[in-house]
C-alpha positions in Angstrom: -10.8 -4.6 -13.1 -8.9 -6.8 -10.6 -5.6 -7.3 -12.3 -4.2 -10.8 -12.0 -7.3 -12.0 -10.0 -7.0 -15.5 -8.6 -9.6 -18.2 -9.0 -11.2 -18.8 -5.6 -10.7 -22.1 -3.8 -13.3 -23.8 -1.6 -14.3 -21.6 1.2 -12.0 -18.8 0.2 -14.6 -16.6 -1.4 -16.5 -16.5 1.9 -13.8 -14.1 3.2 -15.2 -11.3 1.0 -18.7 -9.9 0.6 -20.3 -11.0 -2.7 -20.3 -7.4 -4.1 -16.6 -6.8 -3.8 -15.2 -8.6 -6.9 -18.0 -7.3 -9.2 -17.3 -3.8 -7.8 -13.6 -4.0 -8.7 -14.3 -5.4 -12.1 -16.8 -2.8 -13.1 -16.1 0.3 -15.2 -17.0 3.6 -13.8 -17.2 7.2 -15.2 -18.9 6.2 -18.4 -22.2 7.7 -19.5 -25.3 5.9 -18.3 -27.1 4.1 -21.1 -30.5 4.6 -19.5 -30.1 8.3 -18.8 -27.8 9.2 -21.7 -29.6 12.4 -22.5 -29.5 13.7 -18.9 -27.2 16.5 -17.8 -25.5 14.4 -15.1 -25.4 10.8 -16.4 -21.9 9.8 -15.4 -21.8 6.4 -13.7 -19.9 6.8 -10.4 -22.3 5.0 -8.0 -22.6 1.4 -7.1 -25.3 -0.5 -5.2 -24.0 -3.1 -2.9 -27.3 -4.8 -2.6 -28.2 -5.2 -6.3 -24.7 -5.6 -7.7 -26.0 -4.7 -11.2 -23.2 -2.5 -12.4 -22.2 1.2 -12.2 -25.0 3.7 -11.7 -25.5 7.3 -12.3 -27.1 9.7 -9.7 -30.5 9.4 -11.5 -30.4 5.6 -11.3 -30.4 5.8 -7.5 -34.1 6.6 -7.4 -34.6 2.9 -8.0 -32.3 1.9 -5.2 -33.8 3.8 -2.3 -33.0 2.3 1.1 -30.1 0.3 -0.5 -26.5 0.5 0.3 -25.0 2.7 -2.4 -21.5 4.0 -2.4 -19.8 6.6 -4.6 -16.6 6.0 -6.6 -14.3 8.9 -7.2 -11.2 9.5 -9.3 -7.6 10.4 -8.7 -5.1 10.5 -11.5 -7.4 8.4 -13.7 -7.7 5.7 -11.0 -10.8 4.7 -9.2 -10.9 5.4 -5.5 -13.3 5.4 -2.6 -13.4 7.3 0.6 -12.4 5.4 3.7 -15.4 6.7 5.6 -17.7 4.9 3.1 -16.0 1.6 2.5 -14.9 0.9 6.0 -18.6 0.5 7.0 -18.8 -2.6 4.9 -15.2 -3.9 4.5 -12.1 -4.4 6.6 -9.4 -2.3 4.9 -6.6 -3.2 7.4 -3.3 -3.4 5.7 -4.3 -1.2 2.7 -2.4 2.1 2.4 -4.7 5.2 2.6 -4.1 8.6 1.0 -5.4 12.1 1.6 -7.1 13.6 -1.5 -9.1 16.8 -1.3 -9.0 16.6 2.5 -10.5 13.2 2.5 -8.9 9.8 3.3 -9.3 7.4 0.4 -8.1 3.9 -0.8 -7.6 2.8 -4.4 -9.8 0.1 -5.8 -7.3 -1.7 -8.0 -3.6 -2.2 -8.2 -1.2 0.4 -9.8 2.0 -1.5 -10.7 5.2 0.4 -10.2 8.1 -1.5 -11.8 10.7 0.8 -10.2 9.8 2.0 -6.7 11.2 5.4 -5.8 14.7 5.8 -4.4 14.9 4.8 -0.7 11.7 2.8 -0.7 12.0 -0.1 1.7 8.5 -1.5 1.6 6.4 -2.4 -1.4 2.9 -3.8 -2.1 2.8 -7.6 -1.6 1.2 -8.0 -5.0 2.2 -5.3 -7.5 5.4 -4.0 -5.9 4.3 -0.4 -5.6 6.2 1.6 -2.9 4.3 1.9 0.4 4.8 3.2 3.9 6.2 0.5 6.2 3.0 -0.2 8.1 1.0 -1.3 5.0 1.0 -4.5 2.9 -1.3 -3.6 0.0 -1.8 -0.6 -2.2 -5.5 -1.3 -3.1 -8.6 -3.4 -2.4 -7.8 -5.5 -5.4 -4.3 -6.3 -4.2 -5.6 -7.3 -0.8 -8.0 -9.8 -2.4 -5.2 -11.3 -4.4 -2.5 -11.0 -1.7 -4.6 -13.0 0.8 -5.6 -15.8 -1.6 -4.1 -19.3 -1.4 -3.5 -19.5 -5.1 -1.5 -16.3 -5.2 0.9 -17.6 -2.5 1.2 -21.0 -4.2 2.4 -19.2 -7.3 4.7 -16.9 -5.3 6.1 -20.0 -3.5 6.7 -21.7 -6.8 8.5 -18.7 -8.2 10.6 -18.3 -5.1 11.5 -22.0 -5.2 12.6 -21.7 -8.8 14.6 -18.5 -8.2 16.3 -20.1 -5.2 17.3 -23.3 -7.0 20.8 -24.1 -6.1 20.9 -21.3 -3.5 21.6 -21.9 0.1 18.5 -20.0 1.1 16.2 -22.3 -0.9 15.1 -24.2 2.2 14.2 -21.0 3.9 12.1 -19.8 0.9 10.2 -23.1 0.9 9.2 -22.6 4.5 8.2 -19.0 4.1 4.5 -18.6 5.0 2.3 -15.8 3.5 0.8 -14.8 6.8 4.3 -14.3 8.2 5.2 -12.0 5.4 2.0 -9.9 5.7 2.4 -9.8 9.5 5.9 -8.4 9.1 4.6 -5.6 6.8 1.8 -4.7 9.2 4.2 -3.0 11.6 3.7 0.3 13.4 5.2 3.6 12.6 7.3 3.6 15.8 10.9 3.9 14.6 13.5 1.5 15.9 16.1 2.6 18.3 19.0 4.1 16.3 22.4 2.3 16.6 24.7 3.7 19.1 27.6 5.6 17.5 31.1 5.9 18.8 30.5 9.6 19.6 27.5 8.7 21.8 29.2 6.2 24.1 30.0 7.5 27.6 33.7 7.0 27.3 34.0 8.8 24.0 31.5 11.4 25.1 33.9 12.4 28.0 36.8 12.4 25.6 34.9 14.6 23.1 33.9 17.0 25.9 37.4 17.0 27.5 38.7 20.6 27.7 41.8 21.2 25.6 45.0 22.2 27.3 46.2 25.8 27.5 47.2 26.9 24.0 50.8 27.7 23.4 51.8 30.5 21.1 54.3 29.6 18.4 57.8 31.3 18.7 58.1 34.5 16.7 61.0 33.0 14.8 58.7 30.5 13.1 56.4 33.1 11.6 57.4 34.2 8.2 55.6 37.1 6.4 56.0 37.4 2.7 55.2 40.5 0.6 
């Protein structure tokens, strides 16, 4: 289900197709009640036109010429192939993964209280570690992370945390679209800072040939047995 789903405000629900929230809230990979005795009755299909819950492969006979998509599993989490979902939904900003040679996205959030060491970017909603060019870890997080109510709560929390802090004014003026825009950056690495050894002057110094070596006098060398 959509964890921490926000209540839609006027006009906000229009941003998403009507089947998206029911899809994310449904439970897949359970046995079909209609075809319980069949060999393959696991519900891993969903009809975008009927929106009447998870379906098994046998149920599809009643949904011919409908838009049906297949839900898959990865580490006990529901996923969908990018090639299927991007036909009907804009998945910009959602991190994709490669599983079984296919690119997929997760349906719902997967909270990660402690991102891995060295992680510099996290999901806007659940704080899961992401690559720098993404803002969300799943479809559910994109729904929540782009809602007005979510950012009102985040703004309130930020204001409370910044009480008495010199940065409080900055946090009050922080707009959600600016934060997401910052996360939707390209993979192009920034120009590395110039080190002392890379400057022209020091480069010449580092490459300067040493003088002719001088052998120490024989009287200085002491050999002990």
